[in-house]
N, C-alpha and C positions, 0 to 999 in steps of 0.2 A: 504493500500500499504506500502511495506517495505521501510524504510528509508535507503538510500545508503550513505556510507561515501565518501566524496569527499576529497581525500588526495593527496598530492604530495609525491614524493618518500622520502623527507626529514621528512615527518610528519607520517610515518607509526607507528601505535600504537604498544606499547611494547609487547602487548599480541601476536602479529604476529611474533615477532622477537626472542622470547625466544627459546633458544636451547632445553630447557626441553620440552616445548610444542611441537616443531617439532619432537623431539624424541618420545614423547607419540604418535603422529600422526602415525609414521611408525611401531609402535608395532602392529597395525592392519595388518593382512596379506593382506587384500584388498589393502590398501594403499601402503604397501611394494611392492606388485605385480605391481601396477601402476608405481611406481618409477622405478622398474626393466625394464618395457617396455620402459619408457622414456630414461633411461640410455642406453638401448640396441639400440634404434634408434639413439641416439647420437653417440655411439661407432661405429656403422655401417657407419654413414654418414661421420665421421671424421677419419675413419680407426684407431680406438683406441681399446684397450683391455678393457674387462669387465669380471670380475670373480665373481662367487657366491660360497661362502664357507658355507656349512651347517655343524653345529655341533650337534651331537646327543648324549646324555647322557643315558646310560642304566645301570641297576643294576640287580642282580639276583631276586629281588623282586620289588614291587611298590616303587617308590622313596619316596613317602610320608610315607610308612610304613617300608621301608627297613632299615632305620638307624635313630638314634637319631640325630636330627639336633641341633648343638650347635650355639649359638649367634643369632638364628633366631626363631621365634614362629611357623613357619609352612613351608611347601614345597614351597609355593608361595613367601614368603619372602626370602628363600634360593635361589630360582631361580633368584629373582630380584638382589640379592647380586652378583650372578654369572654373571648376564647380565652387571652389573656395571664394573666388572673385565674385561669382554670382551670389553665393550665400551672403557675402558682406554687403551686397547691394539691396537685399530685401529685408523686410521686417522679421522679427523673431517669430511672429505669429504665422508667417507664410511658410509653405512647405515646398522643398525642392526634392524632385526625384533624383535618381542616379542617371548617368548617361547610358543610353541605349541606342546603338547605331548612330552616335554622334548627335543624339537628341536628348534634351533634358526638359522636363516640364516643371512649371512653378504653379502652385495652387495659391491664389491670392485671395484671402478671406476678406469680406467687407470691402471689396474693391470693384467699382464699376469699370466698364470698358475703357473710359477715358483715363482712369488711373493706371490700368494695365498698359495702355498706349504710352503714357508718360514714363512708366518704368521701363518699357522696351527701348525708348529713346536713350535713357541713361545707360541701360545695359549694352546697347550697341556700341557706345563710345568705350565703356569699360572692357568689353570683350576685344574690340579692335586694338586697344592699348595693350592688352595681355598678349594677343597674338603677335603684334609687332615687336614686343620685347622678348618673346619666348620661341618664336618660330623664325628660322633663317630660310626664307624661300622667296622666289620670284613670282610664284603663282599667286593668283588671286583667291582669297578666302571669301566665301559668302556666308553671311549670318542672316537667317530668315527667322521671322517671328510670326506666330499665329496666335490669335486671341479668341477664346470662346468665353463669353460672359453671360451669366444668368442674372437677372432676366433681360439684360440689354439686347442681346441678339439671339437668344433662345428663350422660349417662354415656358418650357416644361422640363422637368428633370430628365425625362427620357431623351429629349432632344439634346440636352447638354451632354449626357452620358454617351449618346450615339456619336456626337461630334468628337468627344474625347477618344472614343474607340477608333474613330476614323483617323485621328491624328496619330494615335499609337501604331496603327498598321500602315499608314500612308508613307510613300517613298520619300516625300520631301515636304517640308512645311510650305503653305501657300503664303504669299505676301499679304500684309495687312490691308 
């Protein structure tokens, strides 16, 4: 029989409270999707906004072979460095997924479409600065942003989730 921890709220073990552990949890697209559903239900119930901003990086070749990566040993380390740049640009209440096929999703709670658009403009500059300082390459990098916002451009939970599923399986983000 599994032993259960009997804890009061004041005695929650530190391993459950670490911001890094929680961040690692949401890198899984399964857990990110579960959180998106939870936030969408909350947004619908309390008549609040919820936006999902998807960032896709593309280059003329495969990212791992397209450029010499400076300051990092491999593509995965470079993407993790980029993820840290993105995480520093969002609020603590927002959730970032991990990278999947050079795509990352941000769940922006209580954020209408125009707020997500403003964030995408800030991120565009931060990402370009990161790439310029960490990738030695002549090729052009393209950073695309896609925004899905409830209830701004979708009116139902099903439409929001359908568009998120489409973004997750689509070959490339569409321009704003």
